[in-house]
N, C-alpha and C positions, 0 to 999 in steps of 0.2 A: 451674725445674729440679728434677727429682726426685732425691733422694738415697736411697741404699739402705744398709742396715747391712752391716758387714763379714761378719756371719754369712750374710746373703743372698747376698753376692758369693761366699762359699765354697761355698754350695749350688749356685750357677750353675756354678762350675768343676767341682764334683763331678759334676753332671749331664752336663756336656759330656764329661768323661772316661769316665763309665760308659755314656753313650749310644753312644760309639764302641767301648768294650771293657768288657762287663759283668764280666769277670774281673779287672779292674784293682783294685789295693789302694788304697782311698781312705779317708783318716781322716775321722771324723765332723766335719762342718762346725760343729756346735754346740759340742761340748766337747773334741774331739780325743782322746776316751778309748778309742776302738776303731775298727776298720775297718768300713765300711758293708757290710751284707749286701744282696744284690741278688736279687730274685725277679721273674720275668716272668709276667704273667697276661694273659688276653684279656678285654677289656671286652665288655659285651653287644652293642655295635655292631661288634665284630670288631677294634677298635683294640688294639694291644699296649700294655700299661702296664708300665713297669719301676719296681718299688717299691724304694726305697732306705731302709734302716732301720739305725739304730745299736742293737746288742744290749745296750748298757750304759745309755744315757740314753733310748732308745726314740724318738729324733728320727726323723721319717719325712718323705719327700718322694716324689713320683711323677712320672715322665717318661712322657708319652703319646706313643705311636708313636716310640720312640727310634731306630728304624732309618731314619726319614724316608720310608719307603715308604707309598704310599697303601694303605689297607685295601681288601680285595676285597669 
């Protein structure tokens, strides 16, 4: 059985919340010291990437295709 860290679990929850609503206020999963900033970009293959970043500790994570729609 694979165990994951509590921080990883918090990132998963943050990603779920921000995939559904990019305007949601989500505390940094690493240190809890600020709200995550969200920026959407388009990858070279047309897939949407949602970048999650803490402005204080600079922890970062990326959700690919957060809307769940197939890219054209």
